[in-house]
C-alpha positions as CSV (number, residue, x, y, z in Angstrom):
1,M,63.5,74.3,93.6
2,K,65.7,76.9,95.4
3,K,68.2,74.3,96.0
4,R,68.5,73.4,92.3
5,F,68.8,76.9,91.6
6,F,71.6,77.7,93.9
7,S,73.3,74.2,92.8
8,K,73.5,75.7,89.2
9,V,74.6,79.2,90.3
10,L,77.5,77.6,92.3
11,I,78.6,75.5,89.3
12,L,78.5,78.4,87.2
13,L,80.8,80.4,89.5
14,T,83.3,77.6,90.2
15,L,83.5,76.3,86.4
16,P,86.1,79.2,85.4
17,L,88.1,78.1,88.6
18,L,88.1,74.5,87.6
19,T,88.8,75.0,84.0
20,Q,91.6,77.0,84.8
21,A,93.0,74.5,87.4
22,Q,92.7,71.8,84.7
23,T,94.0,73.7,81.8
24,P,98.0,73.1,81.6
25,W,99.8,76.5,82.2
26,S,102.5,77.7,79.7
27,L,105.4,80.1,81.0
28,K,103.7,82.8,78.9
29,S,100.2,82.2,80.9
30,C,102.0,82.2,84.0
31,I,103.6,85.3,83.5
32,D,100.4,86.9,82.2
33,Y,98.8,85.9,85.5
34,G,101.6,87.2,87.7
35,L,101.7,90.8,85.9
36,K,98.0,90.9,86.7
37,H,97.8,89.7,90.2
38,F,101.4,89.8,92.0
39,G,101.3,92.3,94.8
40,T,104.0,94.5,93.7
41,V,102.2,95.1,90.4
42,R,99.4,96.9,92.5
43,I,102.1,98.9,94.4
44,A,103.6,100.1,91.1
45,Q,99.9,101.2,90.1
46,Y,99.9,103.1,93.2
47,Q,103.1,104.8,92.7
48,K,101.8,105.8,89.2
49,E,98.7,107.6,91.0
50,N,101.0,109.2,93.3
51,A,103.0,110.6,90.6
52,R,99.8,112.0,89.0
53,Q,98.7,113.6,92.3
54,L,102.2,114.9,92.7
55,S,102.0,116.7,89.4
56,R,98.6,118.3,90.6
57,Q,100.0,119.4,93.8
58,A,103.1,121.3,91.6
59,L,100.4,123.0,89.5
60,A,98.1,123.7,92.3
61,S,100.9,126.1,93.5
62,Y,100.8,128.5,90.4
63,L,96.8,128.6,91.0
64,P,94.9,131.0,92.5
65,Q,95.0,130.5,96.4
66,I,92.0,131.6,98.1
67,S,91.1,131.2,101.8
68,G,88.6,132.6,104.3
69,T,88.8,133.4,107.9
70,G,86.2,134.4,110.6
71,T,86.7,135.5,114.2
72,F,84.6,136.9,117.0
73,D,86.3,138.6,119.8
74,D,84.9,139.7,123.3
75,N,87.6,142.3,124.3
76,L,87.3,141.5,128.2
77,K,89.7,144.4,128.9
78,L,90.2,147.1,126.2
79,Q,93.9,148.2,125.8
80,T,94.3,151.6,126.7
81,T,96.7,154.5,125.2
82,A,97.9,157.7,126.4
83,L,97.1,161.0,124.7
84,P,100.0,163.6,125.2
85,A,99.2,166.7,127.4
86,G,97.5,169.6,125.8
87,V,95.0,167.4,123.4
88,F,92.3,167.2,126.2
89,G,93.9,169.1,128.9
90,P,97.0,170.1,130.7
91,E,97.9,166.5,131.5
92,P,98.0,163.2,129.5
93,T,94.9,161.5,129.1
94,R,94.5,157.6,128.9
95,I,91.8,156.5,126.8
96,A,90.6,152.9,125.6
97,L,89.9,152.7,122.0
98,G,87.8,149.8,120.4
99,S,84.6,147.9,121.0
100,K,84.0,145.2,123.3
101,F,82.8,142.8,120.8
102,Q,84.2,142.6,117.5
103,T,83.0,140.4,114.5
104,N,85.4,139.8,111.4
105,F,84.8,137.8,108.2
106,T,87.7,137.9,105.6
107,A,88.1,136.4,102.2
108,S,91.5,136.7,100.7
109,A,93.2,135.6,97.4
110,E,96.7,135.3,95.9
111,Q,97.8,134.5,92.4
112,A,101.5,134.2,91.7
113,V,102.5,136.2,88.7
114,F,106.1,135.2,88.7
115,D,107.7,132.7,90.7
116,Q,110.5,130.8,89.2
117,S,110.6,128.3,91.9
118,L,107.2,127.0,91.3
119,L,107.6,127.1,87.3
120,I,110.8,124.5,87.8
121,G,108.4,122.6,90.2
122,I,106.1,122.4,87.3
123,K,108.6,121.2,85.0
124,A,109.5,118.4,87.1
125,N,106.0,116.8,86.6
126,K,107.1,114.8,83.5
127,P,110.3,113.4,84.9
128,N,108.1,112.4,88.3
129,Q,105.5,110.4,85.9
130,E,108.3,108.9,83.9
131,R,110.0,107.7,87.0
132,A,106.8,106.1,88.2
133,E,106.3,104.3,84.4
134,L,110.0,103.0,85.0
135,N,109.4,101.6,88.2
136,E,106.3,100.0,86.8
137,K,108.3,98.2,84.1
138,A,111.4,97.4,86.7
139,T,108.4,95.7,88.6
140,Q,107.3,93.7,85.5
141,E,110.9,92.7,84.7
142,E,111.2,91.3,88.0
143,I,108.1,89.4,87.7
144,I,109.2,87.9,84.3
145,Y,112.5,87.2,86.0
146,Q,111.1,85.3,88.8
147,I,108.3,83.5,87.3
148,S,110.8,82.1,84.6
149,K,113.4,81.0,87.1
150,S,110.7,79.1,89.2
151,Y,109.1,77.7,86.1
152,Y,112.2,76.2,84.8
153,S,113.0,74.9,88.2
154,V,109.5,73.1,88.4
155,F,110.0,71.8,84.9
156,V,113.5,70.7,85.0
157,S,112.7,68.9,88.6
158,Q,109.8,67.2,86.7
159,Q,112.1,66.1,84.2
160,Q,114.2,64.7,86.9
161,I,111.5,62.7,88.5
162,S,110.7,61.4,84.9
163,L,114.3,60.1,84.5
164,L,114.3,58.8,88.1
165,E,111.2,56.9,87.4
166,D,112.5,55.3,84.4
167,N,115.7,54.2,86.4
168,L,113.6,52.6,89.2
169,K,111.6,50.6,86.6
170,K,114.6,49.4,85.1
171,T,116.4,48.4,88.3
172,Q,113.0,46.9,89.6
173,Q,113.3,44.8,86.4
174,V,117.0,43.4,87.2
175,L,115.9,43.1,90.8
176,D,113.1,40.6,89.5
177,I,115.8,38.3,87.6
178,L,118.3,38.4,90.4
179,K,115.8,37.4,92.8
180,L,115.0,34.2,90.8
181,Q,118.6,33.7,90.2
182,R,119.2,34.0,94.2
183,D,116.5,31.8,95.1
184,N,117.8,29.2,92.6
185,G,121.4,29.5,93.9
186,V,122.6,30.8,90.8
187,I,124.2,34.2,92.5
188,Q,125.4,35.1,96.0
189,P,122.7,36.9,98.1
190,V,125.3,39.8,98.4
191,D,125.0,40.3,94.6
192,Y,121.1,40.7,95.0
193,D,121.8,43.3,97.9
194,R,124.2,45.4,96.2
195,T,121.2,46.0,93.5
196,E,118.6,46.5,96.1
197,V,120.9,49.2,97.7
198,S,120.8,50.9,94.3
199,Y,117.2,50.5,94.1
200,N,116.6,52.2,97.5
201,S,118.8,55.0,96.7
202,N,116.9,55.7,93.5
203,K,113.6,55.7,95.7
204,S,115.4,58.1,98.2
205,Q,116.4,60.3,95.2
206,L,112.9,60.2,93.7
207,T,111.4,61.1,97.1
208,L,113.8,64.3,97.2
209,A,113.1,65.3,93.7
210,K,109.2,65.1,94.1
211,N,109.7,67.2,97.6
212,K,111.9,69.6,95.4
213,V,108.8,69.9,92.8
214,T,106.4,70.6,95.4
215,L,108.7,73.4,97.0
216,A,109.3,75.0,93.6
217,M,105.5,74.9,92.7
218,N,104.7,76.7,95.7
219,Q,107.3,79.4,95.0
220,L,105.9,79.4,91.2
221,K,102.4,80.1,92.7
222,Y,103.6,82.7,95.2
223,Q,105.5,84.5,92.4
224,M,102.4,84.5,90.4
225,G,100.1,85.7,93.2
226,L,98.3,82.3,92.9
227,N,96.5,80.6,95.9
228,Q,98.7,78.0,97.3
229,D,95.6,75.8,97.4
230,Q,94.9,75.9,93.8
231,E,96.1,73.4,91.4
232,L,99.0,74.2,89.0
233,I,99.6,71.8,86.0
234,L,102.4,73.1,83.8
235,Q,102.4,72.7,79.8
236,D,104.6,69.8,79.0
237,S,106.4,72.1,76.2
238,L,109.0,70.4,74.3
239,L,110.7,73.7,73.6
240,L,112.3,73.2,77.1
241,T,114.0,70.3,76.6
242,Q,115.4,71.4,73.3
243,I,118.3,73.6,73.7
244,P,117.5,76.8,71.5
245,T,120.0,78.7,69.5
246,I,121.8,81.5,71.3
247,Q,121.7,84.7,69.4
248,E,124.3,87.5,69.1
249,S,123.7,90.0,71.7
250,Q,124.4,93.6,71.9
251,F,125.0,95.5,75.0
252,D,123.6,98.9,75.4
253,A,123.1,100.4,79.1
254,K,120.5,102.7,77.9
255,N,118.2,99.6,77.5
256,I,118.7,98.5,81.1
257,T,115.9,100.0,83.4
258,D,118.1,100.6,86.3
259,F,120.3,102.9,84.3
260,Q,117.0,104.8,83.0
261,L,115.9,105.2,86.4
262,T,119.4,106.6,87.8
263,E,119.2,109.1,84.7
264,N,115.6,110.0,85.6
265,E,117.0,110.7,89.2
266,L,119.8,112.9,88.0
267,T,117.4,114.9,85.8
268,L,115.1,115.4,89.0
269,N,118.2,116.4,91.1
270,R,119.2,118.8,88.4
271,L,116.0,120.5,88.3
272,D,116.0,120.7,92.2
273,Q,119.5,122.4,91.9
274,E,117.9,125.1,89.4
275,R,114.8,125.4,92.1
276,I,117.1,126.2,94.7
277,K,118.9,128.8,92.6
278,A,115.5,130.3,91.5
279,G,115.2,131.4,95.3
280,Y,117.3,134.3,94.7
281,L,115.1,135.9,92.1
282,P,112.4,138.1,93.1
283,R,108.6,136.7,93.6
284,L,105.7,138.7,92.0
285,S,102.1,138.0,93.1
286,F,98.6,139.6,92.9
287,T,96.8,139.9,96.0
288,A,93.1,140.6,96.9
289,R,91.1,140.8,100.1
290,Y,87.4,141.6,101.1
291,G,85.7,141.1,104.4
292,Q,83.0,142.3,106.9
293,L,83.8,144.1,110.2
294,A,81.0,144.6,113.0
295,L,81.9,146.6,116.3
296,T,79.5,146.8,118.9
297,N,79.5,147.2,122.8
298,D,76.0,145.1,123.3
299,F,76.5,141.3,122.5
300,S,73.1,141.2,120.8
301,D,74.4,143.4,118.0
302,S,77.6,141.3,117.4
303,F,76.3,140.0,113.8
304,K,74.6,143.0,112.7
305,N,75.5,146.3,110.9
306,F,78.6,144.8,109.1
307,T,80.8,147.2,107.5
308,G,82.4,146.1,104.3
309,F,86.2,146.6,103.2
310,G,88.6,145.6,100.9
311,A,91.7,145.9,98.9
312,I,93.8,144.5,96.0
313,G,97.5,144.9,95.2
314,L,100.8,143.4,94.1
315,R,103.4,141.8,96.4
316,L,107.0,141.8,95.6
317,N,109.4,139.5,97.7
318,I,112.9,140.4,97.0
319,P,115.5,138.0,98.8
320,I,118.4,140.0,100.2
321,F,120.5,138.3,102.4
322,D,119.9,134.6,104.1
323,G,123.1,134.0,106.0
324,F,124.3,131.8,103.0
325,S,121.8,129.3,103.9
326,R,120.8,129.1,100.1
327,D,124.2,129.0,98.8
328,A,124.9,126.0,101.1
329,Q,121.7,124.2,99.7
330,I,122.9,124.8,96.1
331,Q,126.3,123.4,97.0
332,Q,124.8,120.2,98.6
333,A,122.6,119.8,95.6
334,K,125.7,120.0,93.1
335,I,127.7,117.6,95.1
336,K,124.6,115.1,95.0
337,V,124.3,115.5,91.1
338,M,128.1,115.1,90.8
339,T,127.9,112.1,92.9
340,Q,125.3,110.4,91.2
341,E,127.0,111.1,87.8
342,E,130.0,109.2,88.9
343,Q,128.0,106.6,90.2
344,Q,126.2,106.1,87.0
345,R,129.7,105.9,85.0
346,M,130.3,103.1,87.7
347,N,126.9,101.5,87.2
348,V,127.7,101.2,83.4
349,Q,130.7,99.1,84.0
350,S,129.1,97.0,86.3
351,Y,126.2,96.6,83.8
352,R,129.0,95.9,81.1
353,L,130.6,93.2,83.5
354,A,127.1,91.4,84.1
355,F,126.5,91.4,80.5
356,N,130.1,89.8,79.7
357,N,129.8,87.4,82.4
358,S,126.4,86.4,81.4
359,Q,127.4,85.7,77.9
360,S,130.3,83.6,79.0
361,Q,128.1,81.6,81.5
362,L,125.4,80.9,78.9
363,E,127.9,79.8,76.4
364,Q,129.6,77.4,78.9
365,A,126.1,76.2,79.9
366,R,124.8,75.7,76.6
367,Y,128.1,73.5,75.7
368,S,127.9,71.5,79.2
369,T,123.9,70.9,78.4
370,E,124.7,69.5,75.0
371,N,127.7,67.5,76.1
372,D,125.7,66.2,79.0
373,D,122.8,65.1,76.8
374,R,125.0,63.3,74.5
375,N,126.6,61.4,77.8
376,V,123.0,60.6,78.8
377,Q,122.2,58.9,75.3
378,L,125.8,57.1,75.5
379,A,125.1,56.0,79.4
380,R,121.6,54.6,78.4
381,K,122.8,52.8,75.4
382,V,125.8,51.1,77.6
383,Y,123.5,50.3,80.3
384,D,120.7,48.7,78.0
385,M,123.4,46.9,76.3
386,T,125.0,45.6,79.5
387,T,121.6,44.6,80.9
388,L,121.2,42.7,77.8
389,Q,124.5,41.0,78.1
390,Y,123.8,40.3,81.9
391,K,120.5,38.5,81.0
392,Q,122.5,36.4,78.5
393,G,125.1,35.6,81.3
394,T,128.0,37.4,79.2
395,A,128.4,40.3,81.6
396,P,129.0,40.1,85.3
397,L,126.8,41.9,87.7
398,T,129.5,44.4,88.7
399,D,129.4,45.5,85.3
400,L,125.6,46.1,85.3
401,I,126.1,47.9,88.5
402,N,128.5,50.3,87.2
403,A,126.6,50.9,84.0
404,E,123.8,52.0,86.1
405,N,125.4,54.3,88.2
406,S,126.9,55.9,85.1
407,Y,123.7,56.2,83.7
408,R,122.4,57.8,86.7
409,Q,125.2,60.2,87.1
410,A,124.8,61.2,83.6
411,Q,121.3,61.8,84.3
412,T,121.7,64.1,87.4
413,D,124.6,65.9,85.2
414,Y,122.2,66.7,82.6
415,V,119.5,68.0,84.9
416,N,121.9,70.2,86.6
417,S,123.1,71.8,83.4
418,L,119.8,72.0,82.1
419,I,118.8,74.1,85.1
420,N,122.0,76.0,84.8
421,F,121.4,76.8,81.1
422,Y,118.1,78.4,81.6
423,Q,119.2,80.5,84.7
424,A,122.0,81.9,82.4
425,R,119.7,82.5,79.6
426,L,117.4,84.6,82.1
427,D,120.7,86.4,83.6
428,L,121.6,87.5,80.1
429,E,118.3,88.8,79.2
430,Q,118.4,90.9,82.3
431,A,121.9,91.8,81.9
432,Q,120.9,93.2,78.5
433,G,117.5,94.9,79.5
434,T,115.5,92.5,77.2
435,L,113.3,90.6,79.8
436,L,110.2,92.5,78.2
437,P,110.7,91.3,74.8
438,F,111.8,87.8,75.9
439,Y,108.4,87.4,77.2
440,N,106.5,89.3,74.3
441,Q,108.2,86.5,72.2
442,L,107.0,83.4,74.4
């Protein structure tokens, strides 16, 4: 009875995994999984939590600071002092002041009333949290890019396998005919050998293509954060075999996450510059102190007969001269800001260059893919016609072999153009900062 119960529980636990493994994965579902399970996502979440804790830390500096201390001293040898002559006699008198045992418990509190440096630190909380969110966005974009790249690589490699298997099947049919002709003395053995060489070449290419799919699939699983042992079947989407229409793209550097991160860093550095300048201003704080003190020469009375004491007041700290240390810090912060501003201007030009290049590469890749697709159709038509003519005895074997090689080369060119097209499309989405909208539209 227990075995049957545990068997049912095991089936219920493994059923979701089996269902997930057998269900074809679309590009969107792969990205969905990666955005939840890839390790960098958790790192970005930790960074967001760290930014929240930094915010609490900055705010804590302007809250009351309370501390308590306790001391117990055994004055093995009391310090002595000299009283001048005439107080207790004609000669100076040396006496020891204090008690052998001293117990002291003190609680103190300090509340900042005005400290511009702390106020600027609190002002930096929002940019710090925005930076964590931008880092999370950058992480998501990188996951979308890498998963899409690996997904396209797997899918195109599978398309290549399909084409090679079709070639192998057609070549096998020709080989069967040639074998009969060779055995009957109609053709020379060398004609059969030529075609067999082509057949073996197709088999080698097919083996390499299958290995390429395996490597690409393993890379895709890694980018998704999926266990390498788990089966992954991609959805056979017709959208990937059809070349989508390229829409006119608009460039705006402000849409790029790297630009936003640099702007955020500039904001934080400008605030840091203000914080350093604020060090020249006075700092005012409210202080309070209360304690209990016990003085005795008998150890047994060390924790008895306490006397209380306390005080409240204001503390004003006015910076006067620090050897120009703060001025040097201000100049360093100023130079850092100017350097980043210049770097940001260079970055915008770099983003524009990447965008323009991506547009050109995508347009060229689209043209090459459409052209190579037409070539595949024409080469197949020529190959089928030549095969028919060869069977009818109106075309030589050389024409058949040439037609087969042309068809195979056209297929290879098409596969390469297809992967180049999707890579160029991803690069353009990245260059214009639209990877997230691209993912949302899948």
